Structure formats: C-alpha cells, structure tokens
C-alpha positions in Angstrom: 22.7 10.9 -10.3 22.3 8.2 -7.6 19.9 5.3 -8.0 19.2 2.1 -5.9 19.3 -0.6 -8.5 18.7 -4.3 -8.8 21.4 -5.7 -11.1 20.9 -9.4 -10.3 17.9 -11.1 -8.8 18.0 -12.4 -5.2 21.0 -10.2 -4.4 21.0 -7.0 -2.4 20.3 -3.8 -4.4 23.2 -1.4 -5.0 23.4 2.4 -4.7 25.0 3.4 -8.0 26.0 6.4 -10.0 23.9 6.3 -13.3 23.1 8.6 -16.2 20.4 11.2 -15.7 17.2 10.0 -17.6 15.8 12.2 -20.3 12.0 12.3 -20.8 10.7 11.0 -24.1 7.5 12.2 -25.8 4.6 12.1 -23.4 6.9 11.7 -20.4 8.0 14.0 -17.6 11.0 14.0 -15.3 10.7 14.8 -11.7 13.2 15.7 -9.0 12.3 13.0 -6.4 11.5 14.4 -3.0 10.1 11.3 -1.5 9.5 7.6 -2.4 7.4 5.1 -0.5 8.6 1.5 0.0 6.3 -1.4 -0.5 6.4 -5.2 -0.2 6.3 -5.3 -4.0 9.9 -3.9 -3.9 11.0 -6.9 -2.0 9.4 -9.3 -4.5 11.1 -7.4 -7.3 14.5 -7.9 -5.7 13.8 -11.7 -5.9 12.3 -11.5 -9.4 9.0 -12.7 -8.1 6.6 -9.7 -8.6 4.0 -10.0 -11.4 5.4 -6.8 -13.0 9.1 -7.1 -12.3 11.1 -4.9 -14.8 14.0 -6.2 -16.9 17.4 -6.0 -15.3 18.9 -3.7 -14.4 16.2 -1.4 -12.9 15.8 1.2 -10.2 13.5 0.3 -7.2 10.7 2.6 -5.9 7.1 2.4 -7.1 5.6 5.4 -5.3 7.0 8.8 -6.1 6.4 12.4 -5.1 8.4 15.3 -6.4 8.5 18.4 -8.6 8.5 18.3 -12.4 12.0 19.1 -13.7 11.7 18.6 -17.5 9.0 17.4 -19.9 9.0 15.5 -23.2 7.3 16.5 -26.4 3.5 16.7 -26.1 3.4 16.7 -22.2 1.1 19.3 -20.7 2.6 19.4 -17.2 5.1 22.2 -16.6 8.4 22.4 -14.7 7.8 23.4 -11.2 4.5 21.5 -10.7 4.2 19.1 -7.8 3.0 15.6 -8.6 2.6 12.1 -7.2 3.4 9.2 -9.5 2.6 5.5 -9.3 5.4 4.5 -11.8 6.1 0.9 -10.8 9.8 1.6 -10.6 12.4 4.4 -10.6 11.6 6.3 -7.4 14.7 5.4 -5.3 16.9 7.9 -7.2 17.6 11.6 -7.4 15.4 11.9 -10.5 12.8 9.7 -12.2 11.0 9.7 -15.5 7.4 8.6 -15.9 4.5 8.7 -18.4 2.4 11.8 -17.8 -0.9 9.9 -17.5 0.5 8.3 -14.4 0.9 11.6 -12.6 -1.6 13.2 -10.2 -1.3 16.8 -9.1 -0.7 17.2 -5.4 -2.7 19.5 -3.1 -0.6 22.5 -2.0 -0.8 21.6 1.6 0.4 18.0 1.2 4.1 17.5 1.9 6.0 15.1 -0.4 6.6 12.7 2.4 2.8 12.3 3.0 2.2 12.0 -0.8 4.8 9.2 -1.0 3.1 7.4 1.8 -0.4 7.9 0.4 -1.1 6.5 -3.1 -0.7 2.8 -2.8 -1.6 2.3 0.9 -4.7 4.6 1.0 -5.6 3.9 -2.6 -5.6 0.2 -2.0 -7.7 0.4 1.1 -10.2 2.9 -0.3 -10.8 1.2 -3.6 -11.0 -2.2 -2.0 -13.3 -1.3 0.9 -15.5 1.1 -0.9 -15.7 0.1 -4.5 -14.9 -3.6 -4.3 -16.3 -4.6 -0.9 -19.0 -2.0 -0.5 -18.3 -1.5 3.2 -21.3 -0.1 5.1 -21.5 1.9 8.3 -22.1 -0.4 11.3 -20.5 -3.4 9.7 -17.7 -5.3 11.5 -14.4 -5.1 9.5 -11.5 -7.4 10.4 -8.1 -6.1 9.4 -5.1 -8.4 9.4 -1.6 -6.8 9.5 -3.4 -3.8 11.0 -0.3 -1.8 11.7 1.4 -2.3 8.3 1.5 0.0 5.4 -1.8 -0.9 3.9 -3.5 -2.5 6.9 -3.2 0.7 9.0 -5.0 2.7 6.2 -7.8 0.1 6.1 -8.3 0.7 9.9 -8.3 4.4 9.4 -10.7 4.4 6.4 -12.9 1.8 7.8 -13.4 3.7 11.0 -14.0 6.9 9.1 -16.7 5.1 7.1 -18.4 4.1 10.4 -17.4 0.4 10.5 -16.5 -1.4 13.8 -12.9 -2.3 13.1 -11.2 -5.3 14.6 -7.4 -4.9 14.3 -5.0 -7.9 14.3 -1.3 -7.1 14.6 1.7 -8.6 16.4 2.7 -6.9 19.6 1.4 -4.2 22.0 3.2 -1.3 20.2 1.7 -2.2 16.8 -1.8 -2.6 18.3 -1.5 0.8 20.0 -0.8 2.3 16.5 -4.0 0.6 15.2 -6.0 1.9 18.2 -4.9 5.4 17.4 -6.1 4.9 13.8 -9.6 4.1 15.0 -9.7 0.3 15.8 -12.5 -0.6 18.2 -11.0 -4.1 19.0 -7.4 -5.1 19.3 -6.1 -8.7 19.1 -2.5 -9.8 19.1 -1.7 -12.0 16.1 0.4 -14.3 18.3 -2.4 -14.7 20.9 -3.1 -18.4 21.5 -6.8 -17.5 22.1 -7.1 -15.5 18.8 -9.7 -17.9 17.4 -11.8 -17.7 20.6 -11.5 -13.9 20.7 -12.7 -13.5 17.1 -15.6 -15.8 17.9 -16.5 -13.8 21.0 -16.9 -10.6 18.8 -19.7 -12.4 17.0 -18.4 -12.8 13.5 -17.3 -10.2 10.9 -18.9 -8.8 7.8 -15.7 -8.1 5.9 -12.1 -9.3 6.1 -9.2 -7.1 4.7 -6.2 -9.5 4.3 -2.8 -8.3 3.2 -1.1 -11.1 5.2 -2.4 -14.6 4.1 -0.9 -17.7 5.8 -2.5 -19.2 8.9 -4.2 -16.0 9.9 -6.3 -16.2 6.7 -7.8 -19.5 7.8 -8.9 -18.1 11.2 -10.3 -15.0 9.5 -12.3 -17.0 7.1 -13.8 -19.0 9.9 -14.8 -15.7 11.6 -16.9 -14.6 8.6 -20.6 -14.3 9.0 -23.0 -15.5 6.4 -22.9 -13.2 3.4 -19.5 -11.7 4.4 -16.9 -10.4 1.9 -13.3 -11.4 2.0 -10.7 -9.1 0.4 -7.5 -10.7 -0.7 -4.9 -7.9 -0.7 -1.6 -9.7 -0.5 0.6 -12.3 1.2 3.0 -10.5 3.5 3.4 -13.7 5.5 5.0 -15.3 2.5 2.4 -18.1 2.4 -0.6 -18.2 0.0 -3.4 -19.9 1.9 -5.6 -22.6 0.4 -9.3 -21.9 0.5 -11.9 -24.6 0.5 -14.6 -23.4 -1.8 -17.3 -25.3 0.0 -16.9 -23.0 3.0 -17.7 -20.0 0.7 -20.7 -21.8 -0.7 -22.3 -22.9 2.6 -21.9 -19.4 4.2 -22.5 -17.3 1.0 -19.1 -15.7 1.4 -17.8 -13.6 -1.5 -14.0 -13.8 -2.1 -12.5 -10.8 -3.9 -9.0 -10.7 -5.3 -7.7 -7.1 -5.3 -4.7 -5.6 -7.0 -4.7 -1.8 -7.0 -2.2 -1.3 -9.8 -4.2 -3.6 -12.0 -6.9 -0.9 -12.3 -4.6 1.1 -14.5 -5.2 -1.5 -17.2 -8.9 -2.1 -17.0 -10.6 0.7 -15.0 -8.2 3.7 -14.5 -11.2 6.0 -14.0 -12.1 4.2 -10.8 -8.6 4.4 -9.5 -8.1 8.1 -10.3 -11.6 8.9 -8.9 -10.7 7.0 -5.7 -7.5 9.1 -5.3 -9.5 12.3 -5.9 -11.8 11.3 -3.0 -8.8 10.5 -0.8 -7.1 13.8 -1.5 -10.3 15.6 -0.5 -10.5 13.6 2.8 -6.8 14.5 3.4 -7.4 18.2 2.7 -10.4 18.1 5.2 -8.0 16.7 7.9 -9.8 13.3 8.0 -6.7 11.2 7.0 -3.2 11.4 8.4 -0.5 9.1 6.9 1.6 7.3 9.6 5.2 7.3 8.5 7.0 4.7 10.7 10.4 5.2 9.2 12.0 7.9 7.1 15.6 7.9 5.8 17.7 8.9 2.8 19.0 6.9 -0.1 22.0 5.8 1.9 19.7 4.1 4.3 17.2 2.7 1.7 18.7 -0.8 1.6 18.6 -1.1 5.4 15.0 0.2 5.4 14.0 -2.4 2.8 15.5 -5.1 5.1 13.5 -3.7 8.1 10.4 -3.8 5.9 11.1 -7.4 5.0 11.5 -8.4 8.7 8.2 -6.6 9.5 9.9 -4.3 12.0 8.1 -1.1 10.8 4.7 0.4 11.3 2.7 2.4 8.7 4.8 3.5 5.7 8.5 3.6 5.1 9.5 6.7 3.1 12.9 7.5 1.5 13.8 11.2 0.9 16.8 11.3 -1.5 
C-alpha cells in the first residue's frame, strides 16, 4: 500500500510503497477514506511535536474510513464506519489503530466531513464549553479565525450565542469567518487593530491558536475577569505573558491540548464529540473544507498549510 512517511526529520515526507499493517489484539484496521491535516503534522516533520513517533512513521492524525479487519478481542466489525484520532498513520491507503480510539460515525456524515471534524470541532467545543465556560452574550475574540480550528471556534461560539470578533488576514478569509457567524471582522494586518479591539469595548474570552504579537494585543483587549484560551502557536512564536497583567485584571489563562484529554479525562473528550455529532446531525454545524486532494497531492497540501494559504480544513482522500 502507499503511505506518506517521514524517514528523516526536517526533510520533506515521501510517498512510499510499504507493507500492509496487520491489526494486533484490541486493534482494528480501516480502509482510509479521508484524513485531515493539522499543524501538528508540520511539527512532526521537524521532530518538534510533543508526541512525535519514532522514525520512520506515517503522517496523518485524523482518520475516517471503514473497518477492514479486526484483531483478537475487538468488538467492531468489518464494514462499520469510524472516525479515529490515531496520532499518526492516516495518510495511507490503510491504517491500524486501537479500538478505544474509534468513534462510530453518523450514517449521514461523509468521510470528508468526519476527517475535518474531530480535532477542529473537538478542540473548540471542549475548550469553549468545558474549559472556558463560554456564556451567551459574552464577547469572544478568535485569532486565526479562518483556520482549521479558529473557524470552528467562530461557528460554535456563534451557535452558543456569543458575540464573535474574528481576526484573520485578508478580506477573503474574513468573509469565510463572517459566513461562519462572526459579528465583527478585523484584519490581522490592520495597523489600527489595537484601536479597533478597544472600540469594541473589551472581550470576555480569547481563543488563541496563533500566539506571537497578536497574543499581546488580545491580552490587552481582555476585560476584567476574562478567560484566555491558549490553543497553539501557528505563528511559530510562543508569546511571553506578564503574570502581573493577569493578576491586576483577574484574567484566567487556560492551556488547552485536546489530545491530552485522552490521558486524563477521556470521558470529557468522548462526551464532547457526542454533543458535536448531535449538532452536526441537526444541521447546526457544517465543516468548511478549504482544500481536498489525494495522496499524490498531500505533500503539496502540507506546504500550503505551512504557508497559511488555506481556509478551514485540508482533507486528503487516498
């Protein structure tokens, strides 16, 4: 079978012919129908992600497909459709994963939507609802608002009744955020960004998957008692935060790593996904897939993701 593999850190991944994996006890094998790309894939290529596998490994954290074979003790059956947050292995024709990482898919959800769904919507829902306790009527500032996770934060925040302020670079990306429910649009490159945030009157919550200089502006825009959600650092720069600012304004700073919940609170993660699948089935969520291509185009799609040339999710369909 084909697999897009990292064989050496800080070099481009290669599309290789490899042996078909066999499921061990408690594992299942799926025929991959779609795989979502994430910034974590880019960090893995450099060997800088907190959970980078040992070389060589196949990229692709977020998988949707149909069960093809099962190991001893697995309860899933061939033919069942599942989504998997496996951490790796999705950019291939077939993938193997532990059964407990699998979630059954609603019949009406296409594989492409499922591959665009788990991490992006799961991150935003668990962060906004369970970690940040977002309430209707609050002002939610979303940085990177047209990106894979940022756009879902706009959509979920608006669905929960928040007044969403979207910050993204360029008119096209801001229009995508508007269509997802943003009430205010601010270009990330606007020289008056600081003044425009101030004119809005302060924010109750910040959703930040970007970091860098924007983080400092967002922190200054926080009202007293605001909550700041640290989601990631797509800018490539981890900002320094002066703790006295948090103290004086009673601001709560929350670090958030969605995959980490598998280790300490998997019930919260799976419960969140269950709520999201219900919202999807009710027509309240609609994944935005900005780029879809096959395995031959996966390396180029990763490069476009790195250059931040995409909106919403990038999905590979082997």
